[in-house]
N, C-alpha and C positions, 0 to 999 in steps of 0.2 A: 638647351640651357634652361635650367630652373632658377626662378626668383620667387620672393615672397611676393604673395598677392597682395595688391591694395585696395582702397576704397573704390577706386575707379575701375576694378575688375568685376563688380558683381554681376553685370549684365553678361559677360562672355563667359563666367564660370556657370551661371543657369544654363546657357546655351550648350557648354560642353556637357553639364550635369544631363540636361535632356537628351543629348544625343547618345550618352553612354550608359545610363542607369539600368537600361532593359538589358544591356549586355549580361550584366551579373544575376539576372533573375531567372530562375528555372523555368522550364517552357508551359508549365501551368499556371503561371502568373498571367492574369488578364491584361489587356491593354488597358482597361479601365482602371484597374488596380495600380498599374504604372503610371497613368497619367495622373492619378489622385495623389500618389506618392511625390511626384514632381511638383504638382501644384502646392502640396502641404510642405514639403521639405527642402525642395531644390528651386524654388522661385527666386527671381533676382532680389526680392524683399528679404527671403531668408538669406542669401549671400551676403547682402547688406548688413543684416543683425549678427552673421556669423564673423565677417570682417572687423565689425566694431567690437566683437567680444573679446576682452582680454585674456581669456582663458582658451583661446583657439588660435592655431597658426595655419594659414592656407598659402599653399605653394602652387605656380603654375609652371608647366613647361611650355617653351616658346621655340618655334621653329619657323624660319624664315619670316618673322614678325607676327605670327599667328600663335595664338594659345592652342596647345594639342591636347593638354592633359591637366589634371590638379590632383592635390591631395589635401586633407584636412587633418590636423592633429588637435586632440580635446585634450588638455591638461587636467590632471586631477583624478580623484578616486571615482571610478565608475558608479552610476546610480543602480545599476542591475544587480541585484543579490546573487543571480547564478554567476555573472562575471566575476564579481568580488570574492566569491567561493572559490572559482576556478585559478585566478591569479596567486601566484606565490611571490612575486617581486614587486615591493614598494619603494619609492613613489612611482607611479606609472603615468602612462600618458596612451590615449586612444588613437590608433590610426583608423579615424572615422569613415574616410573616403579615399580612395585613389583610383583614378579613372583615366583612360587615355583613349583618344578618339581612334577608330578601328583603322583608319588608314596610318596611324603611327604605330600599331602594334608590331614588336619585332625590332623596333629602331632603338631599343634603351632607354626609351622615355620612362618606363615604369621604374626601372632601377635608379634612374636620376631623381625622380620623386620620392622614391623610398629612402635612398642616401639623405636628401634633404630633409625628409620627415624625422629619421632616426637622428640625425645631428641636432634637428631644432628640439626634440624631446630632452636629448641628452643636455643641451645648453641651458634648457629650463629645469634641470635638476632630476629629470626621471632616470631610474636605473633601468627601466622596462617599458616596452611598448607592447600592447595588445590589440587585436582587431576581432571582429566578427565576419566569418564569410560563410555563404549558404552551402549547406552539406552537398548540395548537388553541383556545385562550381568547382569541379575539379581541377581547371585550368588555374583560376586564382589559387588553389590550395598549393599547386605546385610550385608555382611563383613565391608564394610566402615560405613554403618550406626551403626553396633554394635561397631566400632572403634571411634565412636564420631562425624563422619562427617554427614553434612547435605546438601541436595541438593539445590544450589543456582542459577542455570542458565543452560545454554546448550553452546555447542560449536561444531565445526567440526573438524573431524580428519581425514586426508588423508591417506588411506592404497592403495598403488598401484595407480591405476588412478582414484579411487572413494572415495568420502568424506563421511564419517560415521558421524553418529550423537552420540554425547556424551552428558552426563551430567556433569556437574561442580559441585563438592562437595568440602566443605570447614570446617573446625575445627579450634578452638582455640587451642594453645599450652600451 
């Protein structure tokens, strides 16, 4: 089951984020860089701010009463000039995060989170959704392609003190 996240979900969102973020990182990313990113971007305080931001929607997947994954959609024009140049459809929303705990991989959880995110973007007026994915994360790229996304460009993504190279994917909703 997937439901909208609420203010009371900040702590569990931070726990799931801390447990899953490294799964999307290429092997050369150091544990220190991962820990720094989690502390700066995926802390409970940051999730409290994300949940309070009217420009964001967060969704959680729940199985047996436990949160097993989450997704975050950011509405509005992207700030990154490389992303703006790559996208062809407007108005757009960013699928900023979609992560599932490893023991729930293959259970359809990601598809449910994706469907909720796409529907949420559509309901708020977007005609497209975009995302960034590390160029070395082939598993995620296959999932996004199966979900109707196409590669439209590149961007950089800061993890710790090093920029990583991402592909930009886009799909209509």
